[in-house]
C-alpha positions as CSV (number, residue, x, y, z in Angstrom):
1,M,90.8,89.8,127.8
2,Q,88.0,88.8,125.4
3,A,87.3,90.4,122.1
4,E,83.7,91.3,121.2
5,S,81.9,91.0,117.8
6,I,81.5,94.4,116.2
7,L,80.4,93.2,112.7
8,H,78.1,90.2,112.2
9,A,79.8,89.3,109.0
10,Q,79.5,85.5,109.1
11,A,82.4,85.3,106.7
12,A,83.3,82.0,105.2
13,L,87.0,82.8,105.6
14,G,87.7,86.3,106.9
15,E,91.3,87.4,106.6
16,G,93.6,90.3,105.7
17,A,92.7,92.8,108.4
18,L,94.3,96.2,107.8
19,W,93.4,99.7,109.0
20,N,93.6,102.7,106.6
21,P,94.5,105.6,108.8
22,E,93.6,108.2,106.2
23,T,90.0,107.1,105.8
24,A,89.5,105.6,109.3
25,E,88.3,102.3,107.8
26,L,89.1,98.6,108.3
27,Y,89.9,96.7,105.1
28,W,89.4,93.0,105.3
29,V,88.7,90.1,102.9
30,D,86.5,87.0,102.7
31,I,88.7,84.6,100.8
32,E,86.0,82.0,100.0
33,G,83.3,84.7,99.8
34,R,85.5,86.2,97.0
35,A,85.0,89.8,98.2
36,L,86.9,92.8,99.6
37,H,85.2,94.5,102.5
38,I,85.7,98.0,103.9
39,F,84.2,98.6,107.3
40,D,83.6,101.9,109.0
41,P,83.4,101.2,112.8
42,A,82.0,104.7,113.4
43,T,78.8,104.0,111.4
44,G,78.8,100.2,111.4
45,H,78.6,100.3,107.6
46,D,80.4,97.5,105.7
47,R,81.0,98.0,101.9
48,R,81.4,94.8,99.9
49,Y,83.3,94.6,96.6
50,P,82.8,91.3,94.8
51,V,86.0,90.3,93.0
52,G,85.0,87.0,91.3
53,K,88.0,85.0,92.5
54,R,89.5,83.9,95.8
55,I,91.1,87.0,97.4
56,G,94.1,86.6,99.8
57,T,94.7,90.1,101.1
58,V,94.5,93.8,100.5
59,V,96.8,96.8,100.9
60,P,96.0,100.4,100.5
61,R,97.0,102.9,97.8
62,H,96.4,106.6,97.7
63,G,93.8,108.1,95.5
64,G,90.9,105.8,96.4
65,R,92.6,102.7,95.2
66,A,94.0,99.5,96.7
67,L,95.9,96.4,95.7
68,V,94.2,93.0,96.1
69,A,95.9,89.6,95.6
70,L,93.5,87.4,93.7
71,Q,93.9,83.8,92.6
72,T,94.3,85.3,89.1
73,G,97.1,87.7,90.2
74,I,97.8,91.0,91.8
75,H,95.2,93.6,90.8
76,E,94.6,97.3,91.5
77,I,91.0,98.0,92.5
78,D,89.2,101.3,92.1
79,L,87.3,101.8,95.3
80,T,84.8,104.1,93.7
81,T,83.8,101.8,90.8
82,G,85.1,98.4,91.9
83,L,87.0,98.1,88.6
84,L,89.9,95.7,88.7
85,T,93.2,96.1,86.7
86,R,95.7,93.2,86.7
87,L,99.2,94.3,87.4
88,A,101.1,91.0,87.8
89,D,100.5,87.3,87.9
90,P,103.6,85.3,88.8
91,V,101.6,82.2,89.9
92,T,101.2,79.6,87.1
93,D,99.9,76.6,89.1
94,Q,96.1,76.5,89.1
95,Y,96.1,75.0,92.6
96,L,98.0,77.8,94.2
97,R,96.3,81.0,95.4
98,F,97.6,84.1,97.1
99,N,97.2,84.3,100.8
100,D,98.3,86.9,103.4
101,G,100.6,89.9,102.7
102,K,101.4,93.5,103.5
103,C,103.5,96.4,102.3
104,D,107.0,97.0,103.7
105,P,108.1,100.4,105.0
106,A,109.4,101.3,101.5
107,G,106.0,100.6,99.9
108,R,106.7,97.2,98.3
109,F,103.9,94.6,98.5
110,W,105.0,91.2,100.0
111,V,102.5,88.4,99.4
112,G,102.8,84.6,99.5
113,T,100.8,81.6,98.3
114,F,98.9,78.6,99.6
115,D,98.3,75.3,97.9
116,L,94.6,74.4,97.6
117,M,95.6,70.7,97.4
118,L,97.6,71.1,100.7
119,R,100.9,70.0,99.0
120,P,103.8,70.8,101.4
121,H,106.4,73.3,100.2
122,A,104.6,74.2,97.0
123,G,104.3,77.9,97.8
124,T,106.4,81.1,97.3
125,L,106.7,84.4,99.0
126,Y,106.8,87.2,96.4
127,R,107.7,90.9,96.5
128,F,105.9,93.1,94.1
129,D,107.7,96.5,93.7
130,P,106.2,99.9,92.7
131,D,108.1,99.7,89.4
132,G,106.0,96.7,88.4
133,S,108.7,94.1,88.9
134,T,108.0,90.8,90.8
135,H,110.6,88.9,92.8
136,A,110.4,85.4,94.4
137,M,111.9,86.0,97.9
138,L,111.3,82.6,99.6
139,R,110.5,79.3,98.0
140,R,109.3,75.9,99.5
141,I,106.6,77.7,101.6
142,T,103.6,75.7,102.6
143,N,101.1,78.3,103.9
144,S,102.4,81.8,103.6
145,N,100.8,84.0,106.3
146,G,101.6,86.8,108.7
147,I,104.3,89.3,107.9
148,A,105.5,92.5,109.7
149,W,108.6,94.7,110.0
150,S,110.4,96.0,113.1
151,L,110.1,99.6,114.1
152,D,113.7,100.3,113.2
153,R,113.1,98.7,109.7
154,R,116.0,96.3,110.1
155,T,114.1,93.1,110.7
156,M,111.2,91.3,108.8
157,Y,109.0,88.8,110.7
158,Y,107.3,86.1,108.8
159,I,105.0,83.1,109.4
160,D,104.7,79.8,107.4
161,T,101.9,78.3,109.4
162,P,102.8,74.6,109.5
163,T,106.2,75.4,111.0
164,L,104.5,76.6,114.2
165,A,107.0,79.4,114.4
166,V,107.7,83.0,113.7
167,Q,110.9,83.6,111.8
168,A,113.0,86.8,111.7
169,F,115.1,87.9,108.8
170,D,117.7,90.7,108.4
171,Y,115.9,93.3,106.2
172,D,117.4,96.0,104.0
173,N,114.8,98.7,103.6
174,A,116.7,100.3,100.7
175,T,116.8,97.2,98.5
176,G,114.1,94.9,100.0
177,H,116.7,92.1,100.4
178,I,116.3,89.6,103.3
179,A,118.9,87.3,104.9
180,N,119.8,85.3,107.9
181,P,116.5,83.5,108.7
182,R,116.1,82.3,112.3
183,V,113.2,81.2,114.5
184,I,112.3,83.7,117.3
185,I,108.9,82.4,118.5
186,R,107.7,78.8,118.7
187,I,104.1,77.9,119.1
188,P,103.5,74.8,121.2
189,E,101.9,71.9,119.5
190,G,98.1,71.9,120.1
191,S,98.0,75.7,120.6
192,G,96.7,76.5,117.1
193,G,98.5,77.5,114.0
194,P,100.1,80.9,113.7
195,D,98.2,82.9,111.0
196,G,98.0,86.7,110.6
197,M,100.3,89.0,112.5
198,T,100.8,92.7,113.3
199,I,103.2,94.8,115.4
200,D,102.5,97.3,118.1
201,A,104.1,100.7,118.9
202,E,106.3,98.9,121.5
203,G,107.7,96.6,118.9
204,Q,105.9,93.5,120.2
205,L,104.2,91.0,117.8
206,W,100.5,90.0,117.8
207,V,99.8,86.6,116.3
208,A,96.3,85.2,115.5
209,L,96.2,81.5,116.3
210,W,94.0,79.6,113.9
211,G,92.0,76.8,115.6
212,A,92.6,78.2,119.1
213,G,90.3,81.2,119.2
214,R,93.1,83.4,120.5
215,V,95.5,86.2,119.6
216,H,98.8,86.2,121.4
217,R,101.3,89.0,122.1
218,Y,104.9,88.0,122.0
219,D,108.3,89.7,122.6
220,P,110.3,89.1,119.5
221,A,113.6,89.5,121.4
222,T,112.9,86.7,123.8
223,G,110.0,84.7,122.3
224,A,108.1,85.2,125.6
225,L,104.3,85.2,125.6
226,L,103.1,88.6,127.0
227,Q,99.4,88.7,126.6
228,V,96.4,86.6,125.5
229,I,93.2,87.8,123.8
230,T,90.4,85.2,123.6
231,V,87.9,85.2,120.8
232,P,84.6,83.3,120.8
233,A,85.4,81.9,117.4
234,P,88.0,79.2,117.0
235,F,89.3,80.2,113.5
236,T,91.0,83.4,114.4
237,S,92.8,84.5,111.2
238,S,94.3,88.0,111.2
239,C,94.6,91.1,113.4
240,A,95.2,94.8,112.9
241,F,95.4,97.9,115.1
242,G,93.0,100.8,114.2
243,G,90.4,103.2,115.4
244,P,91.2,106.4,117.3
245,G,94.9,106.4,118.3
246,L,95.3,103.0,116.8
247,E,94.2,101.6,120.2
248,T,91.7,99.0,119.0
249,L,92.8,95.5,117.8
250,F,90.5,94.3,115.1
251,I,90.4,90.5,114.5
252,T,88.9,88.5,111.6
253,T,87.5,85.0,111.9
254,A,86.1,82.2,109.7
255,R,83.0,80.0,109.6
256,G,84.1,77.6,106.9
257,G,85.4,74.3,108.2
258,L,83.5,74.3,111.5
259,T,81.8,71.1,112.5
260,P,78.0,71.4,113.2
261,Q,78.8,71.2,116.9
262,Q,81.4,74.0,116.6
263,A,78.9,76.1,114.6
264,A,76.3,75.8,117.3
265,E,78.9,76.4,120.1
266,F,80.5,79.4,118.4
267,P,77.6,81.2,116.5
268,L,79.7,84.4,116.1
269,S,82.3,82.6,114.0
270,G,83.0,84.6,110.8
271,D,82.4,87.9,112.5
272,V,84.9,90.8,112.9
273,F,85.9,91.3,116.5
274,A,87.5,94.1,118.5
275,V,89.3,94.6,121.8
276,R,91.3,97.5,123.4
277,P,94.4,95.6,124.7
278,G,96.1,98.6,126.4
279,V,98.7,99.3,123.7
280,A,98.5,101.1,120.3
281,G,99.6,99.9,116.9
282,V,101.6,101.6,114.1
283,P,100.1,103.0,110.8
284,A,99.9,100.6,107.9
285,C,102.3,101.1,105.0
286,F,100.8,102.1,101.6
287,F,101.8,100.6,98.3
288,G,104.3,102.8,96.4
289,E,104.9,105.1,99.3
290,A,108.2,105.0,101.2
């Protein structure tokens, strides 16, 4: 199946796709464009919130608010006024920025870092709790990316892109603790780098493959590749189920880093794409809500 462009965004680095089931809107970010976007597929209208710094991801809150992970820390944003309020800033290295992240089923915000100088193992995966505390959960990460939780809330899935793998961890929903890391999916060399990730209502994982123009569906129990979505943009970065019945897979992409030849060959790079793959997703978790 091939995804089609539904928003001619031409983002420098589109990322962080997430569907708000309460407002029926797609949240996404342009990291290098330094903006949060909220897209309404029903009207085609895309609202842009400039945030001034590189923005790694977004998660929803109730009451017209959201959390955004900026290079200057984790902030709450008022979606009526655009006002930012800093809540935490655990990152002290000026060359690190936040990258992908999501809320777990208990409403904690997990978000990791990426090194702008491309130093290996310089990053950390953090957990920011509703009580305002911040916890370093994994260290020596290189490019913290996709994260998801199993339907039974007993397993956390996680991607550090250069490992070319998806890891599983035993996950305690009551405490937020993780343990027993193991590789469950391996991406063959030359097949793109695993980037953003989401889970569907059947418990299968969807992984955006950066550099490959594809999103793959995998069985986390066996590691088997089940389905392939092609995207006419090589830098596929994140994916999220949304729309009526959560039956549409939305996919973000990037323009930044394309060669002139690639830009001519893939003019829709940087757009937001959509496809109906024949399976539904699960609702996103909100910050602070178990």
